C-alpha positions in Angstrom: 28.1 7.6 -7.7 29.3 10.6 -5.1 27.3 13.3 -4.3 27.9 16.8 -2.7 25.5 18.3 -0.2 24.1 21.9 -1.1 24.8 23.8 1.4 21.5 25.0 3.8 20.3 28.1 4.0 19.8 29.8 7.2 16.2 30.3 8.1 15.8 34.2 8.7 12.2 34.3 9.9 11.4 34.7 13.6 9.2 32.0 14.8 6.0 34.2 15.2 6.4 35.0 11.0 7.1 31.6 10.2 3.8 30.7 8.2 1.4 27.7 8.4 0.0 28.3 5.2 2.7 26.3 3.1 2.0 22.9 5.0 -0.2 21.3 3.0 -1.4 19.1 5.7 -4.0 22.0 7.4 -5.0 23.1 4.1 -8.1 22.9 1.9 -7.5 21.0 -0.9 -8.9 23.6 -3.1 -7.5 26.9 -3.4 -11.2 27.9 -4.3 -12.9 26.7 -1.4 -10.5 27.4 1.8 -12.9 26.7 4.1 -12.4 23.1 3.6 -9.1 23.5 5.4 -8.4 23.2 8.7 -8.9 27.4 10.7 -5.3 28.6 10.8 -6.1 31.1 13.4 -7.2 28.0 15.5 -4.3 26.3 15.0 -2.1 29.2 15.7 -3.8 30.2 18.9 -3.7 26.4 20.5 0.2 26.2 19.6 1.5 29.7 20.5 3.5 28.5 23.5 5.5 30.4 26.2 8.3 29.7 24.8 9.3 27.5 21.9 11.1 24.2 21.9 15.1 25.0 20.8 16.5 22.6 17.6 18.4 20.4 20.3 14.9 19.4 21.9 13.5 18.8 18.6 13.8 15.3 16.3 13.1 14.4 13.1 11.2 11.4 14.8 10.0 8.8 11.8 12.3 9.6 8.8 10.7 11.1 5.7 8.7 9.7 2.9 7.6 10.8 -0.6 4.4 9.6 -2.2 1.8 10.3 -5.0 4.3 11.2 -7.8 3.2 13.2 -10.7 5.5 14.1 -13.7 6.2 17.8 -13.0 5.7 17.0 -8.4 5.6 14.6 -5.5 5.0 15.3 -1.8 7.2 15.6 0.4 6.9 14.1 4.1 8.5 14.4 7.3 7.6 14.7 11.3 9.4 16.7 13.7 8.7 16.3 17.6 10.2 17.3 21.1 12.4 14.6 22.7 9.5 14.5 25.4 6.2 13.3 24.8 3.0 14.8 26.0 4.4 18.3 25.8 3.2 21.4 24.0 5.4 22.4 20.7 5.8 24.8 18.2 8.3 23.9 15.5 9.4 25.8 12.3 10.9 23.5 9.7 12.7 24.4 6.9 12.6 22.4 3.6 14.7 22.5 0.3 13.8 20.8 -2.4 15.2 19.6 -5.3 18.5 18.8 -4.4 19.9 16.3 -6.9 19.0 14.1 -9.8 20.6 11.2 -10.7 23.7 12.2 -12.7 26.4 12.3 -10.8 27.6 15.2 -9.3 24.9 17.3 -11.3 22.5 19.8 -9.2 19.3 20.4 -10.6 19.4 24.0 -9.5 22.1 26.1 -8.3 20.9 26.7 -4.6 18.2 25.1 -2.2 14.6 25.6 -2.6 13.9 26.9 0.8 10.1 26.6 1.7 9.1 27.3 5.6 6.4 26.1 7.6 4.9 25.5 10.9 3.6 21.9 12.4 1.0 21.7 15.1 1.7 20.2 18.2 -1.2 17.7 18.1 0.6 16.0 15.2 3.9 17.2 14.0 3.9 16.4 10.5 4.7 18.5 7.6 3.6 17.6 3.9 4.9 19.4 1.1 4.3 19.5 -2.9 7.6 19.8 -4.3 6.5 21.3 -7.6 8.2 22.5 -11.0 10.0 19.4 -11.2 11.3 17.2 -14.4 9.4 14.1 -15.6 11.2 10.7 -15.0 13.7 12.3 -12.9 15.1 11.0 -9.2 15.5 13.5 -6.8 17.3 14.0 -3.3 15.0 15.7 -0.6 16.2 17.0 3.1 14.6 19.1 5.5 16.1 20.8 8.2 15.5 22.3 11.7 15.5 26.4 10.9 18.3 27.9 12.5 20.0 25.0 13.4 22.1 22.3 11.4 19.9 19.8 13.1 18.7 17.7 9.2 16.6 15.1 8.6 17.5 11.9 6.9 18.2 12.2 3.2 15.3 10.9 1.3 15.3 9.7 -2.4 12.2 10.5 -4.8 11.0 10.1 -8.7 9.1 11.5 -10.6 6.5 9.5 -13.3 6.7 10.3 -16.9 4.8 12.6 -18.9 1.9 10.6 -19.9 3.1 10.4 -23.8 6.6 9.8 -23.5 8.2 6.6 -24.5 9.8 5.1 -21.0 11.6 1.5 -21.9 11.1 -0.5 -18.1 9.0 0.2 -14.9 9.5 -1.3 -11.8 6.6 -1.6 -9.1 7.3 -3.2 -5.4 3.6 -4.7 -4.5 2.9 -5.0 -0.9 -0.2 -5.4 1.5 -1.3 -6.8 5.2 1.9 -5.9 7.5 0.8 -6.5 11.2 3.8 -5.4 13.6 3.1 -8.0 16.5 3.5 -10.5 13.9 6.9 -9.9 13.0 9.5 -7.7 11.6 8.8 -5.8 8.0 11.9 -7.3 6.2 10.0 -7.6 3.1 9.9 -3.7 2.9 13.3 -3.2 2.9 14.6 -5.5 0.1 13.7 -3.9 -3.0 15.8 -0.8 -1.3 18.7 -2.6 -0.7 18.8 -4.4 -4.0 17.3 -0.7 -5.8 15.2 -2.8 -7.8 11.7 -1.0 -8.8 10.8 2.5 -9.2 7.7 2.9 -7.1 6.3 1.2 -4.4 2.2 0.2 -4.4 0.7 -0.7 -1.0 -2.7 -2.6 -1.4 -3.7 -1.8 2.3 -3.7 -3.1 6.0 -0.8 -0.6 6.5 -1.6 -0.9 10.2 -4.0 -3.3 12.1 -6.1 -2.1 15.0 -6.4 -4.7 16.9 -5.2 -5.0 20.9 -1.5 -4.6 21.2 -1.8 -7.3 24.2 -0.4 -10.3 22.3 -3.6 -12.0 21.8 -3.0 -11.9 18.0 1.0 -12.7 17.0 3.9 -13.0 18.7 4.6 -9.3 20.0 5.9 -10.2 23.7 8.2 -13.2 22.3 9.5 -10.9 19.5 9.4 -7.2 21.3 6.6 -6.0 19.1 4.0 -4.6 20.8 2.1 -1.8 19.2 0.6 1.2 21.1 -1.6 1.7 22.6 -2.0 -1.8 23.9 -5.6 -1.8 23.3 -8.4 -1.5 20.2 -8.0 1.7 18.8 -11.1 4.0 18.2 -10.2 7.6 18.4 -7.9 9.9 16.7 -5.2 9.9 18.9 -5.2 5.9 19.1 -4.5 5.8 15.2 -2.0 8.4 15.7 -0.4 6.1 18.4 -0.5 3.2 16.2 0.9 4.9 12.9 3.6 6.1 15.0 4.5 2.5 16.4 4.3 0.9 12.9 6.9 3.9 11.4 9.4 2.7 13.9 10.0 -0.4 11.9 13.5 0.0 10.0 12.6 -1.4 6.8 9.4 0.4 6.7 11.7 3.8 7.3 13.7 2.7 4.4 11.5 2.2 1.9 9.7 5.6 2.7 12.9 7.2 2.8 14.2 5.3 -0.8 11.1 5.3 -2.8 7.8 7.4 -3.6 4.8 5.4 -2.2 1.3 5.0 -4.0 -0.7 3.3 -1.6 -4.8 2.7 -0.7 -6.2 1.6 2.4 -7.8 -1.7 3.2 -10.0 -2.6 6.1 -7.8 -2.6 8.6 -6.6 0.6 8.6 -10.0 1.4 10.3 -11.1 -1.9 11.3 -12.1 -6.0 10.6 -14.0 -6.0 7.4 -15.6 -2.5 7.4 -18.1 -1.8 4.4 -19.7 1.4 3.9 -22.2 1.1 7.4 -19.9 -0.7 9.7 -17.4 -3.5 10.4 -17.3 -7.1 11.4 -17.4 -5.9 15.7 -19.2 -2.6 15.2 -22.0 -1.0 13.3 -24.4 2.3 13.6 -26.1 0.8 16.9 -26.8 1.6 20.4 -25.2 -1.5 21.9 -22.3 -1.3 19.8 -21.9 2.4 20.3 -21.9 1.6 24.3 -19.4 -1.5 23.9 -16.7 0.5 21.6 -16.5 3.5 24.2 -18.8 5.8 22.7 -17.5 6.1 19.1 -19.7 5.6 16.1 -19.2 3.6 12.9 -18.6 7.1 11.4 -16.6 8.8 13.7 -14.2 5.8 14.4 -13.7 6.0 10.4 -13.3 9.7 10.4 -10.3 9.3 13.0 -9.0 6.4 10.7 -8.6 8.5 7.8 -7.3 11.9 9.1 -4.5 9.8 10.9 -4.0 8.0 7.6 -3.7 11.2 5.5 -1.7 12.8 8.6 1.1 9.5 8.0 1.2 9.2 4.5 2.2 11.3 1.7 -0.7 11.0 -0.4 -2.8 13.6 -2.2 -6.6 14.2 -1.4 -8.1 13.8 -4.8 -10.9 15.9 -4.4 -11.6 19.0 -2.4 -15.0 18.0 -0.9 -14.8 14.2 -0.7 -12.3 13.6 1.9 -13.1 10.1 1.9 -12.1 9.4 -1.8 -8.8 7.6 -2.4 -9.3 6.0 -5.3 -7.4 8.0 -8.3 -5.4 7.1 -11.2 -1.6 7.5 -12.5 -0.4 7.9 -16.2 3.1 6.7 -16.2 3.9 7.5 -19.7 2.7 5.5 -22.5 3.7 2.3 -21.1 1.0 1.7 -18.3 -2.1 3.5 -16.5 -2.1 3.0 -13.0 -6.2 2.6 -11.5 -6.0 2.5 -7.4 -9.6 1.0 -6.1 -10.8 1.6 -2.9 -12.9 -1.6 -2.8 -13.4 -1.1 1.1 -14.1 1.9 2.9 -16.1 4.1 0.2 -18.9 2.9 -0.8 -19.0 -0.7 -0.8 -21.9 -2.9 0.2 -22.6 -5.0 3.2 -20.2 -7.7 3.5 -19.4 -10.9 5.5 -19.2 -10.3 8.9 -18.7 -13.7 10.1 -21.9 -14.0 11.6 -24.1 -13.4 8.7 -21.8 -15.5 6.3 -25.2 -17.5 4.6 -27.1 -14.1 4.0 -24.2 -12.6 2.1 -23.8 -16.2 0.2 -27.7 -16.1 -0.5 -27.2 -12.5 -2.2 -23.7 -12.2 -3.5 -24.6 -12.3 -7.0 -27.3 -9.2 -6.4 -27.3 -6.6 -9.2 -27.6 -4.2 -6.4 -24.1 -5.1 -4.7 -20.8 -3.1 -5.5 -17.4 -3.3 -3.9 -17.0 0.4 -5.1 -20.7 2.1 -4.9 -22.2 4.0 -8.3 -19.6 6.8 -8.4 -16.4 5.2 -8.4 -17.4 2.1 -10.4 -18.6 4.8 -13.1 -15.0 6.0 -12.7 -13.5 2.9 -13.1 -15.0 2.1 -16.5 -14.4 5.6 -17.7 -11.1 5.6 -16.9 -10.4 2.0 -18.2 -12.0 3.0 -21.4 -9.6 6.2 -22.0 -6.7 4.4 -21.2 -7.2 2.2 -24.0 -8.4 5.0 -25.9 -4.6 6.7 -25.9 -3.1 3.8 -26.4 -1.2 2.9 -22.9 0.0 -0.6 -23.4 -1.0 -1.8 -19.9 -3.5 -1.4 -17.5 -2.5 -2.4 -13.6 -5.6 -2.0 -11.6 -5.1 -1.8 -7.7 -7.7 -4.1 -6.0 -7.6 -4.5 -2.2 -9.1 -8.1 -2.3 -8.7 -11.2 -4.5 -10.5 -10.6 -8.0 -10.9 -14.2 -8.8 -13.3 -16.5 -8.5 -11.4 -19.2 -5.9 -13.1 -21.8 -4.3 -11.8 -22.8 -0.8 -13.9 -25.2 0.4 -11.2 -27.1 1.2 -11.3 -24.4 3.9 -14.3 -23.1 4.6 -16.5 -26.2 3.4 -19.0 -26.8 1.0 -22.1 -24.8 2.4 -20.4 -21.8 1.8 -16.9 -22.4 -0.3 -16.1 -18.6 -1.2 -13.9 -16.0 0.4 -17.8 -13.4 0.6 -15.7 -10.6 1.9 -13.6 -10.5 -1.6 -15.1 -10.2 -4.8 -16.6 -13.2 -4.7 -19.1 -11.8 -2.7 -20.0 -9.7 -5.2 -20.4 -11.3 -8.3 -22.5 -9.1 -10.4 -20.1 -6.2 -9.8 -16.9 -8.2 -11.2 -19.0 -9.5 -13.8 -19.7 -5.8 -14.9 -16.2 -5.3 -14.9 -15.4 -8.3 -17.1 -18.3 -7.4 -19.1 -17.1 -3.8 -20.3 -13.6 -5.0 -20.9 -14.9 -7.7 -23.3 -17.5 -5.5 -24.6 -15.0 -2.5 -25.6 -12.2 -5.2 -26.5 -9.6 -4.2 -23.6 -6.9 -6.5 -22.9 -3.0 -6.2 -21.2 -5.2 -5.8 -18.3 -3.2 -6.7 -14.9 -5.1 -6.9 -11.7 -3.0 -6.8 -8.2 -4.3 -7.8 -5.0 -3.8 -8.3 -1.2 -5.7 -9.0 1.6 -6.0 -12.7 1.6 -2.2 -13.4 3.2 -1.3 -15.8 0.5 0.0 -15.4 -3.3 -2.5 -16.4 -6.4 -1.6 -16.2 -9.6 -4.6 -16.6 -12.1 -5.4 -15.5 -15.5 -8.3 -13.2 -15.8 -11.0 -15.1 -16.9 -15.0 -14.1 -17.3 -15.8 -18.1 -16.5 -19.4 -17.9 -17.4 -19.1 -16.4 -20.7 -15.5 -16.8 -22.1 -14.4 -20.2 -23.6 -11.6 -20.7 -21.5 -8.6 -23.5 -21.6 -7.0 -23.9 -18.5 -4.2 -25.6 -20.3 -2.9 -22.6 -22.4 -4.7 -19.6 -20.9 -6.8 -19.1 -24.2 -10.1 -17.1 -23.7 -8.6 -15.1 -21.0 -8.6 -10.7 -20.6 -5.7 -10.4 -18.9 -3.7 -11.5 -15.4 -4.4 -11.3 -11.9 -1.3 -11.2 -9.5 -2.3 -11.3 -5.6 0.1 -11.2 -3.1 0.9 -12.7 0.2 1.4 -10.5 3.4 3.9 -8.7 4.7 3.8 -10.4 8.3 0.3 -11.1 8.7 -0.5 -15.0 9.2 -1.4 -17.8 6.6 -5.2 -17.8 6.4 -5.0 -21.4 7.0 -3.4 -21.3 10.0 -0.8 -18.9 11.5 1.7 -21.8 12.5 1.1 -24.0 9.4 4.0 -26.1 8.1 5.6 -26.1 4.7 3.9 -29.4 3.9 0.4 -28.7 5.4 0.4 -25.6 3.2 1.3 -27.0 -0.1 -1.3 -29.9 0.4 -3.9 -27.2 0.9 -2.0 -25.7 -2.6 -2.4 -28.6 -4.6 -6.3 -29.0 -3.8 -6.5 -24.8 -4.3 -5.0 -24.7 -8.1 -6.5 -28.5 -9.0 -10.1 -27.1 -8.2 -9.8 -23.5 -9.9 -9.5 -23.8 -13.6 -8.1 -19.9 -13.9 -5.6 -20.5 -10.9 -2.3 -21.5 -12.0 -0.1 -20.9 -9.1 -1.0 -20.7 -5.3 1.6 -20.4 -2.3 0.1 -20.2 1.4 3.4 -20.5 3.3 5.5 -17.6 2.6 5.2 -14.2 4.0 6.5 -11.7 1.0 5.8 -9.6 -1.5 6.1 -9.2 -5.5 7.7 -7.1 -7.8 6.1 -6.4 -11.3 8.8 -5.2 -14.4 6.8 -3.7 -17.1 7.8 -2.8 -21.0 6.0 -2.6 -24.1 6.6 -6.6 -24.9 6.3 -8.3 -21.3 5.4 -7.8 -17.6 7.7 -10.0 -15.5 6.6 -10.8 -12.2 8.7 -12.4 -9.4 7.4 -13.4 -6.2 10.0 -13.6 -3.0 9.5 -15.2 0.0 10.8 -14.6 3.7 12.5 -17.4 5.2 11.6 -16.0 8.8 10.1 -12.7 10.2 10.7 -13.2 13.3 13.6 -11.9 13.6 15.2 -8.7 11.5 17.2 -9.7 8.7 17.3 -8.8 4.8 17.2 -12.7 3.4 14.7 -13.7 0.6 14.0 -16.1 -1.7 12.6 -16.3 -5.1 9.5 -18.5 -5.2 7.9 -17.9 -8.4 8.5 -16.0 -11.6 5.8 -15.6 -14.4 5.7 -13.9 -17.8 2.3 -11.8 -19.6 3.2 -11.2 -23.3 1.7 -8.0 -24.5 -1.4 -9.3 -26.1 -1.7 -12.3 -25.0 -4.0 -11.9 -22.1 -2.8 -14.7 -20.6 -0.1 -16.3 -18.3 2.8 -17.3 -20.6 3.1 -21.3 -20.6 5.0 -24.0 -19.5 5.3 -22.6 -16.1 8.6 -24.8 -15.5 9.3 -24.8 -11.5 8.4 -22.6 -8.5 10.0 -23.2 -5.2 6.8 -23.5 -3.3 3.0 -24.2 -3.3 1.3 -25.8 -6.4 2.1 -24.7 -10.0 -0.6 -26.2 -12.6 1.4 -27.9 -15.1 4.5 -27.3 -13.5 6.8 -28.3 -10.6 7.7 -27.7 -7.2 11.2 -27.8 -6.0 12.4 -26.5 -2.9 16.0 -25.2 -3.0 15.7 -22.8 0.4 18.3 -21.0 -2.0 18.5 -17.4 -0.2 19.5 -14.1 -1.0 21.3 -11.5 1.4 19.4 -8.3 -0.1 22.2 -6.3 2.0 25.0 -7.9 0.6 24.3 -9.9 -2.5 25.5 -13.3 -1.1 23.5 -16.5 -2.0 23.3 -19.3 0.4 21.4 -22.1 1.4 19.0 -21.6 4.3 17.7 -25.1 5.8 15.2 -23.5 8.6 11.4 -23.7 8.1 8.6 -22.4 10.2 8.7 -25.6 11.8 11.9 -24.5 13.3 11.6 -20.8 14.4 
C-alpha cells in the first residue's frame, strides 16, 4: 500500500493570536460548565515569554498517540517541547486530521483539517478530539509546528463501528504492569509489528511510583533508571515518571499504531491504593511528615492530573475528575466495560500489616471494589448490553476476579490474595448473582495486576453445580494476563522449573483454574467473532534487551453460548494445563521479520 501525504497548510495566525481553547487538555469537560476547566487567562499570563521559541528549538519529544475511539471521533495526543529543559516556552501547533483511510491512495478529505492550539510551558501537551469521522475506519494523523515544516511522526488510529453494525472480527491486545527498571517493554511493540489487532487495552500499572535507585529491578545493569530517582509524590514527579516511560521505543510504537483504551490500577498513584490511602501512605500526621508533606488526597490528585495529561483519553463526567470507568459499544459484537476497581471508591485493602483483619472481613457485605455508584452503573451496563443483543461482554478488571487458593505461597492462615477480588467476596457474589438472575452469558473478564497468567471458567462456586472436567455450570471465562515487565509474584529470579511446580499446585487445587503460567512476561490477544473468542498468550524470551521476539505459550477458545472454555485443551508451552500437556519447544517468532527460530535461553541463562 502506498500513501501520498497531503501538503501541510501554512499557519497564518500570529503566535499571540493562536487559541488555547482548542487544546482540550485545559478545557472543561462540559461546555455548560466552563468553570471546571483551567483558567485560560492565567495560563496565557504564565506562558507569555519575552520571546517565543522558534521551530528549530522545539521537538515532538514523545511521539503521538490516540485513544478512547468512538464511531465518529477519537482523541489525538502529542507533546512538543523545547530542546533545553527547565525553560519557559510558548508553542503553537497546527494539527491536521483526518488524512487517510485504509484504502490505498484514497484520502478522506481533499484538504487537511487545520486546528490551531497552544500548549503551556508547564506541561507541553496537546490533546485534540478529531470528530465527524466515519465509523470503523482507519485514519492517519500528524501534527506540525506552525510556520515550519517540522512534523510529528505519522500516527495511525481507528474508529469503532456504530453500535448496531455487524463487524466480522475485532482484535484486542491486553496489557498490564510495565515496570521500567525491570526490563524493556518489548511486549508493546509486537502486535504493532505483526499488525494483529484493532485496539489496545491497558488494565493498569502503566507506571510505577518506586524510587529509581535500583532497589526494585535491574535498572542500573540495563540502563533503565526512571526519573526522578526517588519515590514520586508531586505533580512534577509524576510528569517526569510518565516522560521517562514514554521514551521506551516499543511503547511509543504501540501508541503511534493503535488507539488505546486504558484504566489505572494502584501504581499510577501508589502501591495497594484504595479510597483513603495506600500501603505506605495514609491521612495521618506521621504519614504526612514522612512523605514530605503530601497528603493521600493531594498525591492522588497529582497522579491523576499527570495521567490525564499523558494519556489520550476522555474525561467521562464533567464534575467527577476521578472517574475513569466507562464503556464502549463496538458494533453489535461486543460491549467493553472498563472498571476502576482501585482508585475510585474501594474499601480498605490488604496493606501487608493488616492481612489478618482483611481476611476476617473479606466477605463483609459492606465492602466494595468499586463503591455503590460505580457498582450500580456496572450492573446497569451489563443489563443494557444483554438487552441490546451485544454478543459478548468484555469486562476490564484491574485484579484477578476468580477465587484463587494460593496457600502454596501465602500459607494456610491467609491463603488468598486479599488485594484482589478475594478480599471483596460479597461484591464478587453480587456480580455473579446479577449475571445468574438475569441469565446474562457470554461474559469475558480480563484482568491484570498479578504478574502472572491465569485462565479460568467464570464460576459462582458456592451456588453453581460446576464440573471442572467439562466446564458446565459457568457464566463465562476469565483471561488474566502476565506483566509487560514486572516480576513473577513468587520471585523475580524464579526458574522455569520452580515456576511450573507452583503452577502445578495452583491448577490442581483450584477447580475453575484451567491454566496458569508464572514464568513468562508478556501479554495476550483476543480475537472476537460472533461465533467464538480466541485468546492467544505470548511470552517474551528475554526483556533485559530490546528485541522483537515472542513465544506462543497458550491458546484458548470460548464458543458463543457455551460460557466455558472449550475442551480438550491440548498443549501449552509453559505453566500447568488441566487435562492437557506442557511441552516446551521454545519456538520463537521474530515479529519484525516473521522468521521462526528455536531460542534455547531461559531465565537461568540471562
